[in-house]
Steps between C-alpha positions, in 0.01 A plus 500: 500500500622605158533209256865428423606624159560148367125433503366557151178641647691777676491685169257785570450567131294181480127512568364364831340214306829408331689509829236289675504240222878467527478437874223241465721291268756468781256413779430163654144391575556554871626852440195582294267375773699692761411834340126433519423477871585629845674312777183349646290548809735295717796723413295811573388392843821328607733779371787260416851613572661329204452461128358766268304660784822651635494733198145613558384840610156350559446124479134573423592662167810322374588282200863386482680584179756297308846638580680279248302668222508850646126498576426698819278412792156656492455710813139619526319745723153645527503871424146634476562770761869461560745213535317270738669294766824697480492557874533127560856532370557824688471713188304822453242535223280800429139444602309662215132590515261226392415408144172689518688813611734463203201457268325806645778716358402399142862590420713284267813709560464447875446126445827490306674683784358252752618210286847650474535527877364151554741368239802663662407364842447148367838504327671642809373201698601247235158420356475458125127428463204711608167334585285806435291679384151378591217614273198282573178688432305603808187298431470425871596804715502285816798309358776504760756592233316801358775719646761331279325567172447799276129548479198381306583613146728295269641801314596680819641193676682359199654833398629587847635150563664499158684823574621375838623168361664664201716697743597186691590315181718794393711427807552140386246313708253233400155647557171326564129581475247324725259333583392352167201492493159585651651454846261756641454375855745352749270309734514142377718605211615148421152348504301774327385448142468831317225461241513772238451540125795529263388845387473625858850369576649645184358848559591519869755281679684368194510842338682644800768233464525554126558873542757453779694238304501704181618816677765337721642195325464316831668162501262300717132457574387342827197275467253502786353244742139502389322301237375683192184346358580172669873477418782616725666819381843332502385225266242690297561461124279795409665765718855363480527375143220651293516846655843554653717310253307535175289816532744707709811343338657479845855366479583494870421227752196421712574450867249357745383689804650337806334159530264549205631213283247215502641256245804410294403400147182706480672814631809464282301436184265790571783751529636509855880523494614535861360356824555698818604466772489122497598210278208263548391533136797632302776313683526122474145464358584726206820309428302175503236650269767610253670161504166328436409739220193642677674838484690512169861615504399785270264633768763461772749690286240770441455537878875527551539729199245743641690521828840539336394753233340708778822491699695620197236750391473657846875539538545301821764279337712783359440749781430315826408695815788631708480544880423856599324721750150624411469873446278555803453872446394456138259231613354738759451770239328274246281336764389842624437626147293189428282553805461871435383433145292197595302613804150607398296786645145363504311773688582856601190673634539875538866473392597385849819380329769605468558582864668833575752449775511868595132503596474165679547487874410136572481172307372162617664203326300185560534131426683283249820479709580837345740564784741230381450420133289416194353158424615277213366195317595147603612180334775440246514869404561613856806726522683460829457814710823686564560488873239230551124511537410787738164338581579169676255228399348262756758234595260224396511617139879492492500136610286398203689528166174518305358774720822700498510480119142619450359656813777702661449865421833657409551876525776697332672742735370825352269652759238743362486664843857618459436637153201699627698632796775614265251690281327670794782581745296763686188287547420263784494159330367215712461131419225262604512132407129490419448184704240688706269703271377713789853600595588573138186710458584697812843589359346585163242723662760724660723512188472732204551214251466123542686261268394136525728234350303188408675179394402183318746210484518278193722203435570219261327175593181660626212718389315772687170396660345823370586854386436663838783640707589239765518532878208742541684783326177622338360562848820683595471730199131564573581596859786732404298665221212562742742677734682703232356600160858562376578129498738371232523125433822355359446147370788252493330218312581239239194578292154655517311526829145592587450839665174519699636821656586677172239778543617578853869567441663800336769326294619155396844406367571153361866441585503125419807329655733801501847342526814611680442874451128497565526748785659773289277437197176507696602812691600674179155439354312598816687829529507585131867456417372247248190557292322161481500349153423132564206347316324178600605189303189318622141579596383555858147351519223629726427154637595137451151443361611700195794268421474249214533235770330637815573178688869414492546131430748349744629142483291231671646348812756224435352154456748219579328278246502753219777502236738790555779649289848352513625788714332330795810281511713804582562599863173550684516875546559549128195296411283697740637831371413406145139435597490122455146361504222394265490669162244772439393706201492878463295604198622832364169561327565873491742414220631817336354718772793530741508790746361825363361316198271302733369805684446685172315208343282452807445875535608479862606802702846463655672654797799609289545411132799360317739781407368735771714730712478856627762775485565826683436668168236453229516402135284557193484318164421642157559475125477127433600379153543141387694394191425135416786292373766258612547623760209737553595834655285648774583868565354741755592784734540474876501821706595563860217723622626519858757698691783250536704266283371148457513178300193365324455147367299552183322177414365382164222242475323345203141382469456232232226433246210312657570199280839455670335385823744697714449671838398869478859622477863391508817687597706544182766751610603775739750780544660665804481878464695744720348847510586827670212713634296629206702301247346301214663224297407320183508125565514221243442135583571228244248216499623189321243304304540199729365715786181529295479131411305213650586130522290280275480148642372355171802616301732489802629843405473867587290712266379856457120506486373736227279777627483813710729550801475774760826636639460652847756708691514618860634455850345163598284222362194689628608856412543525124387843377636465145377253242515460125370233267718333240437217258708207377 
């Protein structure tokens, strides 16, 4: 709703802060409290037919506005991989590839394009607040939400998320970054205590948020369920006040993850502004705390001010969403482009890929329900499949709301089998489900090429038991590879997997969760219409023994006599989903050494390193020069030494002076380079001084350590042919 012209704060020439202050002066105490919480668990599960809920698009993400003052309702939706839950209202939303697929493109322009499409679709459906993007560091690759995030490096994740959210904000939406902070596993997420040093946080998880907020101007930060060094993230003075408010100068509001608010006074005074989706803490208890003086009126006004200034700053007051129809075809095109740029070619022995349709007479397509669709990630980011789920789950799962939320495997209707058939119209293409390895091997043995689709389902509310492919798929791949040396494995996974069969197959493609146009994108890569350019945003280890935490700590079994978080008072299935039980500690003793930094520091071999990805052409690097300054300029030449056009992701890393106490190297920049066959290009990458700084806990500040730095350039964290020493 547009504020009527007689409101003084409808003057758009005023700053968001001035407009917010004018509104606050007209508000009653009840109206202020109303803006700071959702409708409550009872409203969510009873779906009332009267009151403010009649205006909701989703009761789960709704805060009623104040019509008399021209303040709109907040209509929120998850949007990590598309507008989630739209199908519940009978609306279409584009199912994008997963967050890891987006990150594998290492492409800020593409991230902006994704954000633009997401923003248009949210507005078309009436939403005015986005609950994405997720950028938790992948400290624990078995985390069930790995697929939502953008890798293990803070510069990569923060930069890509910032570009995506900047595009959404440009369309007048409130944007949000989550889950703040160190929410690096989902099993027992509300009872886990993440123990980590301030320096380690600042140079990893918190840095990713800082970069994303600076680049995007996002209006909200979602605090997480877990404790951080013994204090819940949504009432943690260090992360919320000292870091977010003071250090980052964040002027937006902090919103709790759903059910993550554990107190009233403590949370409000630490920096939490909005409780979602309930009102147990910031409803009547907050009003009582304000009236008693436990929460000063100045702090309450600050909470309200942050919400209001964000509404004005984002544009949702002056330019509210208007009903519309999503541009389905544009969504298809961007989803396909994302997958084509994000899928990663990991192995290509003997250049078995690309396939040449004219010379292939028979193809076996095996496993992964490739005859009907591509798998997607579950939980709150699940995008409803257009036309329904083509792989019916067991009826027992559908009867259990918790199981259907987490365990049901949803496939998007984009069948890789059809894409392969379209590319090879003269070949005999046969499908085998892979349920019987012997039968699949028999088909592979009589086919010229065998393509095995292997899937791994991830979901919010759970973690993976291990990094192995589930349901005996390793044995299936072994059997097929033994029958046909021209076996290609296409992985549809949420994160890294172990590959005991890697030496026995000809090619491996990491397709992640491919989205609504996965069929076309995968087929285009397999048959060479697309030259693969994806690069891994996280490391694939050789074994779980090589992880910083070889044994994944899961929550202890619930103890009726043990104190549990307040969320236990919510409906039973919600409490179970959140992992209610005794508290347990996870010590992130690896500290600064997240992902590739750990493997480098431990001198461990990996299956595939951070930044790795093959192409159908080859590249060479030469002529490195480094000009120190603010910023420093790293220049070099990249040449396409192959016979076809391709895109290289040139990566720049820095090794610090020994006195800095840093891991062996850190990503400090990159550049996407498009090259024709035989073409060379001069590339320059700017490296800001803060990329070369460390966090000093003693001074509580970032600093540049004097000494000698080594700048390294190449195609992955383990392939850096150019290096040059500089000194600061």
